[in-house]
Residue, then its C-alpha position, 0 to 999 in steps of 0.5 A: m371183685k378184686k377192685k371192690l375188696a381193694s376199695v373196702m381195704m382203703v376205706l378201712l385204712m383211712l378210718l383207722n388212721t383218722p383221730v376221733t375228736g367228738g365234742g367235749i371228748a378228750y382224746a390222746e394222740e401218740q407223738t414220739g412215744d409221749v401221750t398228749l392230752e387235748a383236754t385239761a385235767s382236774f387238780n386235786a388240791p389238799d384241804g385248806g383246814k381252818i383259818d384258826d390253824d394259820v392265824t391268831r384270833s384276837g381283838l374285836l375284829g377277830i380273824a377279819k383283821h388279817f385280811h385287806i378285804f373281808a366280805n361276803k361279796a366283792t367286785l374289784k375294779a382297781h388294783t388291790a394291794g392286799n389279800v382277800a377273804v370273800g364269799d363271792l369274788d369278781a376280781q376284774s383287777n388283780f390283788g395281793t399283798i406287796i410287802k418286800e421287807g421280809t416281814l410277811k411269811l404267809d399271805i393268805s387268801y380265801i375265795q369261796n366262790a369265784k366269778f372271775i380272777q385276773s391271772n396276775s392276782f396274788v404275789n409270787s412267793y420269794g425267799n421265806r414268803k409263801n402264799k396260801a390260797v384256799f378255794g371253796e368246794n364249788v370252784q373248779l380247779t384244773l391243770v393248764d400249761n402242760g400241768n405246770k399251772v392251775a386255773a380256777n374256774g378257767n382263770k389261770l393263776d400265774h403267780l401261784n405254785k401248785d403247792e400253794i393252792f388248797q380247797d375246801k373238802n367234804g363240806n369243810q369251810y376254811i372260813n364260815f362267813a355267817e359265823e364270823f359276821k355274827k361275831l363282827k356284829n356283836s363287836s360293832d354293837e359293843i363298840a357303839t356303846h363307847p362315846q365319841t372322843p370330844s373335840v375331835e374334828k374329822n374331814f373325809d372330803d378328800e378320799n386320798n387325804r382323810y384326817f383328824d384334827v385333835s388340836k382342840v382335844k383337852t388332855t388328861a392330868s397325865g398329858t395323854v390324849i384319848l382317841t377314837k374313830t367312827d365311820e361315816d354313820g358315826k359308828l366306832l371302829d376298832d384297831v385304828v392306827f393314827d398318825l399325828y402331825e405338827e402344823g406345817n410338818n409333813s412327817p408324822i410325830k414319832 
């Protein structure tokens, strides 16, 4: 009888000292007085508000002109040196605005849904330059690296501080893409009513060296040249910046 009791007590002691690690269940293990969580914890990011709180809406492009990529859906397969506002993003390559002159105070990106984000996306804040990354309500934000970093749908965001991360709340959308693209279509329709500038020759054959030849354009009485620009389908584009070159000179005219 004593042997049976001793065996039962040994089994109970083994059970009490064995950690339970059920599938998908977080458990705590006591180590030198500290509790180490084996599962990631969710990150409660503040509401990002509205885009109009952060930028000035102006021109025919509206808020779209504040982003390098403004799209309902985008897949990035090469480095994108700019910020993004995308409904569904698959960023197989990194992105972020690289400006070191100190002229950029706030680099804003909005990702409503994220399939994948390279961990080295965004550009580290430095000096008076900060980031604001807003994620859609369905993106799962979790703490990683002992709570020092945040992951979006399991993709760690190495270049963002926790206080630079925001999220849509209670149905609010930082950018309503349906409304914004409706406005852009109206702008496109309005621009299309303007005629193409006569005698302007364009050459887009080389993607890395697209140019306009305005040498045959007739000037007005005041000596000015009026320029417009169209896409491949002949539709006019807004807010285009031109560099003019003299023949044989590689530097633009200032």
